[in-house]
BALOBA-1460 file (C-alpha; in Angstrom, 3 decimals):
// residues 33
<rec num="1" residu="m" x="0.032" y="0.182" z="-0.043"/>
<rec num="2" residu="l" x="2.893" y="2.522" z="0.970"/>
<rec num="3" residu="f" x="4.551" y="1.083" z="-2.050"/>
<rec num="4" residu="l" x="1.818" y="2.307" z="-4.438"/>
<rec num="5" residu="l" x="1.364" y="5.681" z="-2.728"/>
<rec num="6" residu="r" x="5.164" y="6.227" z="-3.268"/>
<rec num="7" residu="v" x="4.719" y="5.232" z="-7.020"/>
<rec num="8" residu="c" x="1.690" y="7.772" z="-7.222"/>
<rec num="9" residu="d" x="3.764" y="10.486" z="-5.196"/>
<rec num="10" residu="s" x="6.456" y="10.195" z="-7.782"/>
<rec num="11" residu="f" x="4.602" y="9.990" z="-10.811"/>
<rec num="12" residu="l" x="2.633" y="13.457" z="-9.430"/>
<rec num="13" residu="t" x="5.979" y="14.917" z="-9.146"/>
<rec num="14" residu="l" x="6.964" y="13.846" z="-12.615"/>
<rec num="15" residu="s" x="3.769" y="15.180" z="-13.901"/>
<rec num="16" residu="v" x="4.226" y="18.578" z="-12.423"/>
<rec num="17" residu="s" x="7.784" y="18.803" z="-13.720"/>
<rec num="18" residu="f" x="6.427" y="17.955" z="-17.250"/>
<rec num="19" residu="g" x="3.750" y="20.253" z="-16.851"/>
<rec num="20" residu="c" x="1.728" y="20.422" z="-20.028"/>
<rec num="21" residu="l" x="2.479" y="16.626" z="-20.855"/>
<rec num="22" residu="g" x="1.134" y="15.870" z="-17.202"/>
<rec num="23" residu="f" x="-1.851" y="17.817" z="-17.776"/>
<rec num="24" residu="g" x="-2.567" y="16.069" z="-21.082"/>
<rec num="25" residu="y" x="-2.293" y="12.570" z="-19.492"/>
<rec num="26" residu="h" x="-4.732" y="13.661" z="-16.597"/>
<rec num="27" residu="n" x="-7.174" y="14.557" z="-19.366"/>
<rec num="28" residu="v" x="-6.563" y="11.401" z="-21.228"/>
<rec num="29" residu="l" x="-7.129" y="9.411" z="-18.017"/>
<rec num="30" residu="l" x="-10.388" y="11.565" z="-17.420"/>
<rec num="31" residu="s" x="-11.691" y="10.780" z="-21.002"/>
<rec num="32" residu="v" x="-10.909" y="7.079" z="-20.329"/>
<rec num="33" residu="y" x="-12.897" y="7.085" z="-17.055"/>
């Protein structure tokens, strides 16, 4: 469980550093769900 949280956290950090790319990926996830 903690491992999953850590992976999520690092992924979020990556998304923030990539900015637009991360936001686009988030939009893709939203459209999938």
